[in-house]
N, C-alpha and C positions, 0 to 999 in steps of 0.2 A: 876206924876210918873206912868209908865205903870203897869197895873195889870198883873201879871204872869199867863199864862194859865196852867191848870193842865195837865200833861202828862198822856198817857195811862199807866195804871199799867200792870204788867206782867200778872195778871189774866185776865184783860180785853183783852189784846192782844191774849192770848190763847183762849178765848171765841170766838173772831172774827175769828181766824184761824179754830177753830172747826166748826163754822157755815159755813165758805167757803168750808171746806171739806165735810160737809153734803150736801151742794148744789151741789157740783161736783159729789158726789156719786149718788145723785138723777137724775142729768142731764145725766150722762154718759150712763146708759142703754137706755135712750130715744134717745140719739145721735146714739148709736150703732144700735138700732132698726130702726131708720130712714135710716141709711146707708144700712142695710140689705134689707129694703123695696125697696130702689133704685136699689140694685143689683138684687133683684128678678124681678123687673120690666124690667130691661135690659135683663135678661135671657128670660123673656116672649116675649120681642120684637124680640129677636133672633129667637125664635120659630115661630113668625109670618112671619118673612122673609123667613124662611125655608119652611113654609107651602105655602106661595105664590109661591116660586120657584117650589115646588112639583106640585102645580096646573098648573103652566105654562108648566111644562114638560108634564103633562097629556093633556093639550090643544094642544100641538105640536104633540104628538105621539098617542093620544087616549088611553093611558094606563100609568100606573105608571112604574118606572124603577124596575128592578129586580137585585138581587145580582148575579154576574157572577158564572158560574158553576165550574170553576177551581180556586183553591186557589190563584195561582199566577196572574190570570187575573180577580179576583173577586173584581172589583171596587165597592166601597161602594155606597149605595144610596146617602150618603152625597156628594160624588164626582160627581155623575151623575146629581145632581140638580144644581150644581154650574153655568153651562151656563145660567141658568134661574134665577140667583140671582144677576145679575150685578157684576159678578166676572170674567169678560173677561180676565183681565191680568193674573189671576191665571189659568184660563181654558187654556190659550195659553201655559202654562207650562206642561199640562197633555197630554200624548200620550195614548189615549184609545186603540190604536191598538197594543201597546207593553205591555208586562207583567209588573206588578208592581215590582216584584222581580224575581230573578233566584236563583236556588240552594235551600238550606234549607232541613231539615229532613235528610234522609240518604245521600243526595247529599252534605252535609256539610253546613256551615253557609250561610245563605241567603244574597244576595247582591241586593240592590235596582237597578233596571234597570236604566242605565244612562239617558234614555229619561224621567224618572219620578222622578229622585232623587231630583231635585230642588223643584218640586211641593210637594213631600212627607214631606219635612221639613218646608213647608210654613205655617205660622200661619193664621187660618181663624177665625176671631173674632165671626162670626155668630155661630160657633160650640162650643164656650167656655162659661162657666158660670162664672161670676165674683166672685161668692161666693166660688169657689174652687181655693185655692191658690197653689195647687200641681203643680210642674214643669211639663210642657206639651211637652217637647222635650225629646223623648225617644231614648236613645243611647245604653242601656245595657240590653239585654235579648235574650233568645234563638231564633233562626231563625230570628234574627234582621239583620240589615244591617252590612256590614263590618265596620272596624274601620274608624271613620270620617264621617259615614253616620248616618242619624237619621230620625225618623218619628215624626210628630206633632200629638198631641192628640185631642180628641173631648169629650165634655160632652154630646152633643146632640146625642142621639141614636134612632134607628128606631125599630118599633114593629114587632116582628115575630109571634105574636099571644098569646094565653093563656098559652102555655107551658104544658097544661094538656095532658094526654094520650100520643100519639106519636107526639104531636105538639111542643116538645122541640128540635127537630132535624131539622134544616132548609135545610138539603140535601133532605128531603122529603117535600111534599107540606104540609104547616101548615094551621091553621085556621085564620092566620093573613094576613096582607097586603103584607108582604115581606118574601121571602125565596129564595133559589137558583133557578134562572131561572124564577121567578115569573113575571107575566105580568098582574097584577090586574088592574081593571078599577073601576071607580066610581059606575058603575052598579052592581059590585060584592059586594058592601057594602049594602046588603039588610037590615041590621039592622038599616040603616040610618047613614049618614056621621057624624052627631053630636053624634053618639053613638059608635064611633070607635076611639080608640087611635092610632095615627100614630107615634108621637114622644114622647119621655120623656128624662130624663137626667140620667147620671151616674156619680159616683166619679172617677176621674182619678186614676189609679193605680200608683205604683212607678216604674214599669218596671222591677222589680227584681224577678228572679226565686230563690226559696229556697227549702229546703228539706221538710221533713214531720213534722218538729217541728212547732207547731201552732204559727202564727205571733201575735204580740201584738195587731194589729188592724185587725182582720180577716174579718170584714165587708168591708174592702177596698181591699181584696185579692180574688183570685179565687182558690178554691180547685179543683185540677185536678186529674182525675183517668185515668191512661194510660192502664189499663187492658181491655181485650175484654169481659167484663161481658155481658151476653146475655140480661139482664134486668136491666140496670143501673138506679139508682134513686138518687135524690138530697141528701137525708138524709144519705144514705150509703156512698156516696162520701165524704161529708163534715165530716163524722165521721172517715173515714179512707182514706185520700187522698194519692196519690202517691207522690205528691209534691204541693207546693203553688206557685202561680204566681201573680204578680201585673200587669196584662195585660189589665185591663178594660180601654177602651177609648184610647188605645195606638196609633192608626193610623187612622186618619179620612179618608184617601184615600182607606183603605183596608177593604173589606167586610167580615172580620172574625166575626163569631157569638159572640165570647167572647170579641171582641173589640168595635164593632159599633152597636150592637143591644141589645134589652132587650125583655123580655116577661112579661106578667101580672100574672105569676104563683104565685109569692109571692107579698104581698102588699108592697107599697113603703117603702123604708128604713127599711127592715127587720133586725133583730138582727143577723141572721145567715149569713154566707158567701155565695157567689155565687158558683155554682158547674159546672164543665165541665167534660164530658166523651169524650176523644179525643179532637176534636175541637168544640163539640156541648154541649149544656147543658141548665142550668137554670140561667139566668142573670137578676138581678132585677133593677128597677128604684130606683136611690138613689140621694140624694143631701145634701148640707149643709144648705138649707133653713129650718128654724125651722118648724117642723110639717108636711112636705110633699114635693111634687115635682111638677114642672110644667109639663103639658102635652099638646101636640098639637093634636087636633081632626081632623077627616076627612073633616069637613066643613071649616077648616082653623082657627077656633077659638082656643084660648088658655085658659086653666083652671089650677087652683092650686088644686091638689088632696091631701087630707089628708092621713097621714100614717094610720089612723084608718078606712079607707074606708072598707066596707064589702068585704070580700075576693071574694065571688061569683060575686058581682057587678064588681069588678076589673077584674076577669076572663072574664066576658062577654064583657067588654070594649075592651079587646084584640082581640076578635073574630069579624070577619067582617060579619058573616052570621049565627049566632047560633039561631036566632029567639027568644031570651030571652028578656023580658021586664026589663029594668034597673030600679033599685030603685034610690032614691035620693042619691047624693054624693057630 
């Protein structure tokens, strides 16, 4: 006669389920951390590709690219390094001799120029951070393309300097590597190429313009001031903006300061929003990587910079020739 096996009791089954639940709860953060580490590594690899392309550009022209002087023809640094990043198929879609858009402002809604419409909406993986899940196809905002047109966004942004004093406005010469009409060279980085930030990252905005009501997530928006204040400053603008806009990173092809650049005025991932006076202002490095942002340095290396970096050290990293000795970071 077979001996009957004892079945699991309800209590034993509940204990087993509880143990499995605890194990899953312990493993899930580790899995999520591993995934984020992989995303951060991919983001850093994108920076290395961009740095190599920038160096190749310099080797060809003996200078770095500059942002165009006119808004409609201000091709971004990102766009100008593409021919040196094995992106020939995309480069063939860009007409650097035509404007990026026509109209806009008092002339009415802007329309992407037909010669650059296909390129403008093209996804460039090198410019995207996998940790940012925001939609990167921008179709709805002021001075955007006509119905049916769109821009693709970028998380990778270029440094315009420290943002201190008058260095927040790239229509003037700044203390950084890039500004309107810049033609900087390696020799201009007298602080040393390993001591100058060239690239960092930003969070993609949502492309929506809104009124003066503070948004739910202001750190992902830009506070705009449209008045002609003689001495605009970031704190006054964020305290009393004319309107809010989700324009950060909105068009990789276009060299708008609020779209494709940043400064080291505020340390990475600040709690306050970015601020713009007209088209210029103070735009921070931001990411969804816990604790900091990736940066690309002038020597082509990539580092992860903590949110808690000393503010003066961060300022000095933005300047190419301030003569200051950097502390540890």
